[in-house]
C-alpha positions, 0 to 999 in steps of 0.5 A: 648459800648464805640463806641455808647456812642461817637456816642450819646454824640458827634453826630459822625457817625459810620465810625468815631467811628470805625477809632478812635477805630482802631487808639487807638488799634494800638496805644496800640499795638505799645506802648506794642511792643516798651515799653521794647525797650525804657527802653533798649535804656535809659540804653544804652544811660546812659552807657558810651561809649569807643572811640578810640583816634588818636593814636589807644588807647581805652579811657573810657568816 
């Protein structure tokens, strides 16, 4: 239904609307797949990291 609306209102050919629908669908799939991972990355970046100084002792911060 939305493809027909785009074709009528904007005068787009059928192949163009199919490509647009495919791009939107792919974008939705990627967003759903990466949504949880982005939240995990934000948490990982917000936590303090431990590092080793020159003497080999661990430092926090």
